Each structure stands twice: as structure tokens, then as C-alpha cells.
Steps between C-alpha positions, in 0.01 A plus 500: 500500500790537260424518131745505211347622177721459188809591711831504324841630602793575274827593667712786362738247339210356301453185714134415541434408860125450477289429195124574501426369849134454578427354844296558812619415852224490763512628856651250742648264236839342546649498151836351402670611181733242341726502199865498403734786581423787262140387448359834637404387852678780686384758242142381551493545876719814508256675270229463770679740732656702210859397568485467122246680285327323208507690176152400377166395633319545831588354838219534753540459874168542680355645178766771472741503202832515683689574180371856531584566863794712606641683800283465814268256337792274402630503860148410616493206260834373630366517853221253422715277279769335710815353346725215616832463321737207441783685679274600796569876454562565869726765652779276634627734769153569645316287752223260403245730663619805306484304174148380570357830621637664183198341337305788652700757303227554243252574781731697731718712270877525451579765767329317786660169391850651499460593867324169577183693601259220431171490693464237769239314295753468214756346734244256629404410143865435408556279805176304431609435145842377612317267736292365207819384330663382828769765497414701808796356688737673248344843559825677581737302275656668202366369173842384387515267804215291366493203268350538150178336604470723806564810293224400261259448787590854619420618148157341527440669834607836352253458209217410738576810707438698184132380510495407131205358307742335252832326561743443212793259558773483238685169537481521880657157559757483221791546739373259769541128565186279448385473865538877554330569167195303608495685833493838326234386250293368791503841667401672174214261445390542864479880485323470162231285653470677837499856364350434156796680341535445129842335459700459179826304516759429236655153538734273308407196708219294355434295814452816705275653242278195517501487882419863580317657205126538447576588138797473271591738221768377262708751302729465200667775298285773665171324436259301711490147368296341778259632764292274716429353841761270646250215480528510118880492493676188378857416399411576140385847612852581610644354176269743319615793716872422471467368146729208585518196734477587866727237656703683765834473320347616171326794664812608686698495179228691319498775764879525477476531124227764529698703755792529260297649223 
């Protein structure tokens, strides 16, 4: 379980990224965070693995306040909280297999990983996870030889190889075309259901949020303005979240306006 208790974050320049967040995310949920650019979505999920550190409140992961952990305990946290990025975050010159097995780094240690001294069971795990996302045929390809969708599937395999209990995905389909985006979201949803991994995804796309989420959290200006099961979400819900009409052309213009602020 993940619990935010009065969590706020003020950046050094005075910008408030999160404002008094109080929310619980249960084990095994598939949660989609929606909102305009600058709403606090990335700050929200990146606080869960301490890529950013809130300045006030408590943030509990499995009943431990992660805002207090440092050093070895912080590395342990990041081992069980996997992260998928918009830009894939792969090593382009390395093979698919090397990228995926690097998910074992937190378990194996830096020195052994430098010399590729991973145990046989780790190599089997990496291969099995590539097979789960239908990428085993690209085992020896360099990452930069893959399409964007293929690279994101490799990112999913790498995170699974980490053996996380939580997966965070920060705009994982923002750079992909619609069919490929649905493919990536389908794999994320599948591993969430099969492995009972708590999954939190930031999305701009309303249709995908409705299709894949168990629960939707809407953010605006660093605050949660909606939180509920997808069954309770209507068009007016998104109008409340975005504080404006949600016709595609209006929303696209609104995001462009927000990104320039």
C-alpha cells in the first residue's frame, strides 16, 4: 500500500509541485493519473521512488515513511519500485539482453554487473520477461535498432526483471502512435493483473485512461481534484479535472498553453 499524508513539495525556486496530498493506493491497483501539463502528475509518481523529495508530510510505502530513508535503504526502495520513462531510458549501444538484465543491478551489485557476472537464474529471468512482451527475437539487437514501441516493451521487461512490487510509468506512450500506445498499455495492464503489481501511470489520453484504469486520479495545480473508480467517471468528470471543455481540439490547445507557462 502507498499512503500520502499531507504531502507537499515546494521546489527551490518557490514553485509548489504538490499541495497537501492525501491518498491511499492499494496493492494490485492499476491507477491512471490525468491532468494538464504542469498539474503535478510527474511530481506525484516520482516522489514514490524519491526521484523528487517532498518537503512536508509523510509518504508511506508498505508502512515505511520513505521520506526518511537514505543510502542503502533508499537503494532498496528503488529496487522494489520500478520506473518506466517516456524516453525509454535504455543504453542505446547495448544489446536488448544487457538492457533487460540491468534490472538486476539492485540485487547483484555494480561490480558484478560491470563484468556481466549475473547468475544463470537472472539471465533466465531476463529472457522470460522479454518473452512476456514478445521481444525475445530481438535478444541480441542493439537498443537503438528498435522502434519506439519495441524500446518501451524492452523497458517493461527490464522493470519486470527488477522484481518490483510497484511500477511507475511516467507518460510511457506519449511518443508513440495510437496502435503502439495501446499495445504498450495492454502489456502494462497484463503484468499488473498477472503479477498483482501495483501500477501507477501518468497519461494525457482520456480514452486510454478509461480503457485501462481501475481508478482515476485527476490533478490540477498540484492538488487532487478527483479520485474514484473508472466506473464513476463521466465526461463532466474530466471537465472538472481540466477545468475546461474536453473536446480534443480544446484539450490539445489547453496542454500547449500549459506547457508554455
